[in-house]
C-alpha positions as CSV (number, residue, x, y, z in Angstrom):
1,M,-9.9,18.6,-5.9
2,D,-11.7,16.3,-8.4
3,D,-10.3,14.9,-11.6
4,Q,-12.3,17.1,-13.9
5,P,-10.1,18.5,-16.6
6,R,-9.4,22.2,-16.2
7,P,-8.2,24.7,-18.9
8,F,-4.6,25.9,-19.1
9,D,-5.4,29.4,-17.8
10,E,-6.8,28.1,-14.5
11,W,-3.4,26.7,-13.4
12,N,-1.2,28.6,-11.0
13,E,1.9,27.7,-9.0
14,A,-0.1,26.6,-6.0
15,Y,-1.2,23.5,-7.9
16,G,2.4,22.4,-8.6
17,D,3.0,19.5,-10.9
18,V,-0.1,18.1,-12.7
19,L,-1.0,16.0,-15.7
20,W,-1.2,18.0,-18.9
21,W,-3.4,16.9,-21.8
22,L,-3.3,18.3,-25.3
23,W,-6.8,17.8,-26.9
24,P,-7.6,15.8,-28.9
25,I,-5.6,13.3,-26.9
26,E,-3.2,11.5,-29.1
27,Q,-0.2,10.9,-26.7
28,A,0.6,10.4,-23.1
29,P,0.2,13.4,-20.8
30,Y,3.1,15.6,-19.7
31,I,3.8,15.6,-16.0
32,G,5.0,18.9,-14.7
33,S,4.1,22.6,-14.8
34,P,4.5,25.5,-17.2
35,I,7.5,26.8,-15.2
36,D,9.6,23.7,-15.8
37,C,13.0,24.8,-17.1
38,G,14.4,21.5,-18.2
39,H,18.1,20.9,-18.0
40,T,21.3,21.3,-20.1
41,V,23.1,18.3,-21.5
42,E,26.5,18.1,-23.0
43,M,27.4,15.6,-25.7
44,E,30.5,14.8,-27.7
45,I,30.2,14.9,-31.5
46,T,32.5,13.7,-34.3
47,A,32.4,15.3,-37.7
48,A,34.4,14.5,-40.8
49,A,36.5,17.3,-42.1
50,S,37.1,18.0,-45.8
51,D,40.6,16.6,-45.7
52,G,39.3,13.3,-44.4
53,H,40.2,13.8,-40.8
54,R,37.7,13.5,-38.0
55,E,37.2,16.3,-35.7
56,R,35.7,15.9,-32.2
57,G,33.9,18.5,-30.3
58,K,31.2,19.1,-27.6
59,M,27.7,20.4,-28.0
60,R,25.4,21.7,-25.3
61,M,21.6,21.8,-25.6
62,D,18.6,22.3,-23.4
63,V,16.3,19.3,-23.1
64,G,13.1,18.6,-21.3
65,G,11.1,21.3,-19.6
66,W,7.7,22.7,-20.6
67,P,7.0,21.3,-24.1
68,W,4.6,24.2,-25.1
69,R,7.0,27.0,-24.3
70,D,6.4,28.6,-27.8
71,A,2.8,27.5,-28.2
72,D,0.3,29.9,-29.7
73,E,-3.1,30.8,-28.2
74,E,-4.8,28.2,-30.3
75,T,-2.6,25.4,-28.8
76,E,-2.9,26.8,-25.3
77,A,-6.7,26.7,-25.7
78,R,-6.4,22.9,-26.3
79,L,-4.3,22.4,-23.1
80,F,-6.1,20.9,-20.1
81,W,-4.8,19.6,-16.8
82,T,-5.8,17.2,-14.1
83,P,-4.3,16.6,-10.6
84,L,-1.7,13.9,-10.1
85,P,-3.1,10.7,-8.6
86,D,-2.7,10.2,-4.8
87,A,0.8,8.8,-4.4
88,N,0.0,7.6,-0.9
89,A,-3.0,5.6,-2.1
90,I,-1.0,4.0,-4.9
91,D,1.8,3.1,-2.4
92,E,-0.8,1.5,-0.1
93,S,-2.3,-0.4,-3.0
94,I,1.1,-1.8,-4.0
95,R,1.8,-2.8,-0.4
96,D,-1.6,-4.6,-0.3
97,H,-0.8,-6.4,-3.5
98,I,2.6,-7.5,-2.1
99,R,1.1,-8.4,1.2
100,G,-1.7,-10.4,-0.4
101,G,-4.5,-8.3,1.1
102,P,-5.3,-5.1,3.1
103,D,-3.2,-4.4,6.2
104,P,-5.2,-6.2,9.0
105,F,-4.2,-3.5,11.5
106,K,-5.8,-0.7,9.5
107,E,-8.9,-2.2,8.1
108,P,-12.1,-1.5,10.0
109,V,-13.5,-4.5,11.9
110,A,-17.1,-5.1,12.9
111,V,-16.7,-4.8,16.6
112,E,-18.9,-6.7,19.0
113,S,-18.7,-4.0,21.6
114,D,-20.7,-1.6,19.5
115,G,-23.9,-3.2,20.8
116,S,-25.3,-3.9,17.4
117,A,-26.9,-7.2,16.6
118,E,-25.2,-7.3,13.3
119,G,-21.7,-7.0,14.9
120,Q,-22.4,-9.7,17.5
121,A,-23.8,-12.0,14.8
122,A,-20.8,-11.5,12.6
123,I,-18.4,-12.4,15.3
124,A,-20.5,-15.4,16.4
125,V,-20.5,-16.8,12.8
126,L,-16.8,-16.4,12.4
127,A,-16.1,-18.0,15.8
128,A,-18.4,-20.9,14.9
129,S,-16.7,-21.5,11.6
130,L,-13.3,-22.2,13.2
131,S,-12.0,-25.8,13.3
132,P,-11.5,-27.5,16.7
133,A,-7.7,-27.0,16.4
134,Q,-8.1,-23.3,15.7
135,R,-10.5,-22.8,18.7
136,K,-8.2,-24.7,21.0
137,L,-5.2,-22.6,20.0
138,L,-7.0,-19.3,20.5
139,A,-8.4,-20.5,23.9
140,R,-5.0,-21.3,25.3
141,L,-3.1,-18.2,24.2
142,Q,-1.5,-16.3,27.0
143,P,-0.4,-12.6,26.9
144,A,3.3,-12.3,26.1
145,R,5.4,-11.0,28.9
146,G,7.1,-7.7,28.4
147,W,4.5,-6.4,25.9
148,D,1.6,-4.1,26.3
149,T,-1.7,-6.0,26.0
150,S,-2.9,-3.6,23.3
151,D,-0.1,-5.0,21.1
152,L,-1.9,-8.3,20.9
153,R,1.1,-10.5,21.3
154,F,0.6,-14.0,22.8
155,T,2.3,-17.2,23.5
156,Y,1.2,-20.8,23.7
157,R,2.6,-24.1,24.9
158,I,3.7,-26.4,22.1
159,D,1.8,-29.7,22.2
160,S,3.1,-31.1,18.9
161,P,6.0,-29.9,16.7
162,H,4.8,-27.4,14.1
163,G,1.1,-28.1,14.9
164,G,0.6,-24.7,16.3
165,L,2.3,-23.0,13.3
166,Q,0.0,-24.9,10.9
167,T,-3.0,-23.6,12.8
168,C,-1.6,-20.1,12.8
169,S,-1.2,-20.2,9.1
170,A,-4.8,-21.1,8.7
171,L,-5.8,-18.2,11.0
172,A,-3.5,-15.9,9.1
173,R,-5.4,-16.7,5.8
174,R,-8.6,-15.5,7.6
175,Q,-6.9,-12.2,8.8
176,M,-7.0,-13.3,12.4
177,V,-3.2,-13.6,12.8
178,V,-0.5,-11.5,11.3
179,S,1.2,-13.4,8.6
180,E,4.9,-13.4,7.5
181,A,4.1,-10.7,5.0
182,G,2.8,-8.5,7.8
183,G,6.2,-8.5,9.5
184,D,5.2,-10.5,12.6
185,R,5.5,-14.1,11.6
186,P,4.4,-16.7,14.2
187,Y,7.3,-18.8,15.4
188,E,8.1,-21.5,18.0
189,N,11.2,-21.6,20.2
190,R,12.1,-23.7,23.3
191,G,8.7,-25.3,23.8
192,Q,6.8,-22.1,23.3
193,G,5.0,-20.5,20.4
194,H,4.8,-16.8,19.7
195,V,2.0,-15.2,17.7
196,R,0.4,-11.8,17.2
197,L,-3.3,-11.5,16.7
198,T,-5.1,-8.9,14.5
199,P,-7.9,-6.8,16.1
200,L,-10.3,-9.2,14.4
201,G,-8.4,-12.2,15.8
202,A,-8.6,-10.7,19.3
203,L,-12.4,-10.4,19.0
204,I,-12.7,-14.0,17.9
205,R,-10.5,-15.1,20.7
206,K,-12.7,-13.3,23.2
207,R,-15.8,-15.0,21.9
208,V,-14.1,-18.5,21.9
209,M,-12.9,-18.0,25.5
210,E,-16.4,-16.9,26.6
211,A,-17.9,-20.0,24.9
212,S,-15.4,-22.3,26.5
213,H,-16.5,-21.2,30.0
214,V,-20.2,-21.8,29.3
């Protein structure tokens, strides 16, 4: 369904909640449907009696619900509706904002194996742009024990304290390594570093390893 406004009489229960616009638009849209009943609220009231005493009581009233319940035909003719925005897309956009970029495990990657010259050239350019420390780290990664190879988890021997982590941070900024925001923060423990590559990082590692054996 597109976002083209549709008149009141084209709505039915199958569409559920939508955005309702009263033309000309002078206020925010109502979110809901013509079958919204609202709800009953109860409040305490205090009134001054003629003798000066205050009397307390309770009052119930219906609030919310379809705001045009008593609308005439002219008002209904000015009512239009549009679908609600895609909540899943909004949720993903918020996650991308918090993460600092798209999920590296969901974004499409130009794959070298597709045989296209463009894909091979893109991978070659990215691999060539790495610093010596970044190429060295990728080349000496070893598949982590106990994990499926498709999970792209690797380990490396620590040569200098925190040196590998600094390199991993640089690779994370280039979407080749999962960063802390992605939930798989690289870490070092007992002389061994642990890191998880993204699909792009795995392709770059493959190219770097091939070049190191030339």
